[in-house]
N, C-alpha and C positions, 0 to 999 in steps of 0.2 A: 201543853201550848204557851207560847209565849206570843204578847203585845208589846207593839212599839208604835207610839202615836210621831205623827209626822211635824216638825217645827219648822220655824221657818227659813232655815239654811236648806230645807229641804223639799220643802213646797216649789211647786212650778218643773218641778224636771217629769220623765215619765217614769211610771213604778219600775219598769222593767231595769231602767237607769239606776233607781235608788236601789232594787233587789242586788244589782253585781256590784255594788259598792258595800252592803251591808253584807253581801257570803261572798267575798273574794276566792275563797277556796272554792264555790260550786261552781261544775262547769253551766252555760249556757241554758244547751239542752235539758239540762235538767232541773233548772230553775224552771222553764217554760212547763216542763213536764209535771213537774207540782202545782204549779197556777191552774192547769188542768184538772189535775186532781181535787183542786182546792184544798190543798195542804198550805196554801197561800193565799190569803184574802185580802181584801180592802173592804172598809165598811162592812163586813160581817158576810159580800158580796164574791161572788167569780169573777174573777179580774185578766183580762188578755195581755197586760201589760202595757199596752201603749194608752193606759189614763193617766192625763194630768193630775199629780198629787196639790193638794192643796194643806195647809198649816190647820192641824189636828183630826185631817185624815185618820182612820186605825187600819195600823197593820197587824194579821195573826199569821202566827207563822205552830202549824199542827207539826212538829218536830219533836224527837228527842231530844234531852239533852246536849247528851253527846254527840247529834249531827248537829244544831246550833252552833255547839261552840267548835266543829270540824268545820264546817262552811263558813265562819267567821274568819279563823284564823289566828287565833290570840295570841298565837308563838311570833307571829309574822309584825304583828300591831304591836306588841311591847318592842320587838326590835327597832320597829320606826319611832318610838315614843322617847328610848334609850337616843338613838339618833339626833332629834330634833335638842332635847337637852344640852348632847354633846356639843352641837352645834353653838346652839345658845351662851355654851359657857368660853368654849374654844374660838370662836372667829371673834375677831378685836375689830374693832374702830368705827363699826354700824351703829348708825345713828338714827334716831327716830325722830323725824322732822314736820309729820302729821298725822294725827290718830284719830280720829273719831269710832263707831258704835261700826260704821259697814268700812271703813277704809284706815291703812297706813301706807304711812310714805315713809320712805328709805332712805339714808348716804350709803352708800355701796364704796367702802374702798378697792382701788387697785389691787387686784390678786387674788379676789372670790369671787367664787362661781355663782352668779345668777343661781342656777336651777344647778343641780348633780348632773355629770357625763353619764357616771358611773355606781353602783349601788354603793361603794363605799364614800362616794367623794361628799362632803359637809360643805353646805350651799347658804347663801343668803335666804332661801325659800325657807328649810330648815332650821335656820335663827330666829325669822319672822315664826316660826310656829311655834317654838321653844321660847320663845319671848312672851306670847301671848299665852302659853300654860305655865310658864312661873306668875305670870300678874293674873290670873285667874279670868281671865279675860274669855277661856276658852278650857274648855275640859276636855280628857280622854274620850267621853263616849260619845260625844260633838265631832267628833274626829273622824268616828267609824263611817259616818256618812258622808261629813263634809267635810274638807281641806282646806281653808283659808290658801292662796296662792299668790304669785306675782303675776302683773300683766302685762308688762314688759320685760324685755330681757336688755343686758346690757355684758359687753364681749368680759372674761375675765377682768383685762386689764384697763377696763374702761371704767371708771369708775364715776361716782354721780347717784342721778336720782331714782331712784326704782318704785314703779307704782305699783301696788295689795290692794287685796281685796279679802276682810276683814269676812265680809260672810258673801253667801250669793248673788246677794243685790249687788253689791258691792260689785262684785266679778261683772255679774252681766251688765251694769254700768260703765265700767273702766273697758271690757271688751268693745264696746259699742263709742265708747268718745275716741279710744284709738283708731279703730277700725276702718270708720266715716271723718276720721281727721277733723273730730269737732274740737279738739285742742290743741296747741301750740306747745312743741318743744324744742329748747333752746340747748345750746351744746357750747364749751369754749374747747378752743383747742391752739398749740402752737405749732407752728409750719414752717416751712420750708419755704425760703421765696420773701419777694418786698411784693405786698396788695394792698393798694389804697381806696377803690372805690369796691362798693357794695355790688353784688352776682347772685342772679339767679340761672344754677347752671340746670341743665337735662341731659338726662343718658339713659341707655339701657343696661340693667346689670343682669349677670350672667353668674348660678353660682354651681361650684364645681363640687359634689358632696365630698366626694373622694377626698379632696386637701382642704375642705372647709373655705376655699377660696372663692373669690369673685373675681369676673372682667369686668369694664364698664368698656361698653362702646355706642359711638357719636351716632348709629342709628338704628330703627327696627331692625333684629336677629332672633331668628330661631331659638326659643328658650329664654330669652332675657324676657324681665319685665322695664318697664318704664319707671324711671327715678327722678327725683326734682329737688334742689339743695340749695338752699342761700345762704351766701351770707354776708356778714358786714365786717372789717378789720377793723378792731379797737386800738391796734397798735400795730408800729411796725419800724424795721431798720432795713437794710440792703440784703439782710440774709434771710430774717427771719418775722414773723407775719402772727400777733395774735389775732385769733380770730370770734365772732357768735357765729355761729353756722345751726340754723333755723334746720329741723328735720321733716320736708313737706311729707314724703313717703318715708314709711318708716323698714329699710328691708337690710338684712345682715351686714357689716362692716361698709355702710351705704358709705358713710363718712369717708372713712379713709383710704375707702377702694376711690370716691368721686376725686378728693382730693389730689388725690397721687396722680391721677389719669392729668388732670391739667396742671401737671408740675410741682404741685405744692404739696409733697408725703408727709407726714403729720411727724415730728419729731419724734425720736426714740421707733417708731414704725418699719420693723424690717421686713414686716411681711411684705405690705405695699410699697416699700421708699425702698431704694437703694442700700443695698447689706454693708457697702464701705460706707455709707451717707449716716446709715443706723448705731455702725462700732463709733465712728466719730464722735456722737450723738451721746454714746453711752462713759466714753475717755470722758468728753470733757464737759457732762451735765450729770455726770452717773446718774442716769436712767435706763432702765432695762426694757422698757416698755413705749406704747404710743402715750401721749400727753395727750387725753379727749377727758373731757368730764360734762356729764351730764346736770347741767346748769340749772334750767328753771323749768317749769310746767308752769303755762297759763292757762287758765278756766274763764273761758268768756262771760260776760252779766247773762244772760240767757242762754240755755243749751236745751233744745227741742232732741226730746229722746222719742225712737219708736218703740220703745217699752212704755204700755200701755196700763201704770197702774200707777195709783196715787202714792205708792211705798218709795216708786223709784225716785218720782220726782222729790219727795220728802228729806231721802238721802242724801240726793247729791244738791240741794238747796244748799250747805253751809260752802260747799264748796266754788258757788259762783260767787266769780269777780275775783277769786284768789288768783293770787301768782307764791307757789311753791318755789322755793331755792333751795341747792345743798351749796354750802361752802366750797370754795376751792381746797384741794387737800395741799396739805405746807409743802411737800415737794413742789407742788404747781406752782405755790406761790416764791418759794423759793429760785428756781428758775425763771419763770415772769422777769422778777425783779433784775436777776444779774443781766437780761437779756434787757430788757426793756430801759431802766432804771440806769445800767453804769452805761448804756451806748453812748 
């Protein structure tokens, strides 16, 4: 028999979901069968799997050690740990901007994936876990049933601020803040065209999964989601504008596609801008990707959470009233200076 005690990062989830994380190599039907046979118990009693776990609950597994190890997938876990260590060693330029016991906010360079798209990829998410393992604030045992994760995603070639949850409480808080638009997210970019007045854009965005490309419409369209984008010019010439953009809604490629639909494609953006213009950008500025940076996240002085527990309020309190900023990359600063200081 094996005994496991539920920790803080495992509490609050259904028992069956916990078991699927604990035994990734076991079919779901088999796990429910083991629950019915009382080979898997919760606090010494038969369980259905729907129970919400609490910190300190006791899980008993009446398996042979061989079966227990097989269902845990030890070889796969070893490969995952190796990938975390490899990402932490190989991915360069990632900066920790803020960290406490529940949250870690990172500055992602352009060219790095936020999350891996295929099994062999290395991403910021793996780097973050490797960093936590190396620092000793996360153990391999804890990873067996809870995995820290990014809460928002940036395109590979978009740089800047990525919010991550170190704990289950932290992830749940960030999920609500982003989903319910309780925090403000600001980006900076350089785009084509002369713009001098702040604007609030509205439109409808439809994504084509096959090409990972979106289309913007100016009226309600079947399959399209309403979007809102606000911007404020920071500097302008007759050919270019340096913008601060507030992302009111957060959809795939929203800033890039929305500005391009208004005739102001981002510098270096061959996907939503004119390909000839993008080639000219590459030749003139030495840039091979869109110049877009997630710059600030602003946490209001007061935030009401639907999550009803003192632990959530306690975890969120250090962030109230804070603005977390990601410094502009050197490439962005070089091009900004070339366009707006030399004009």
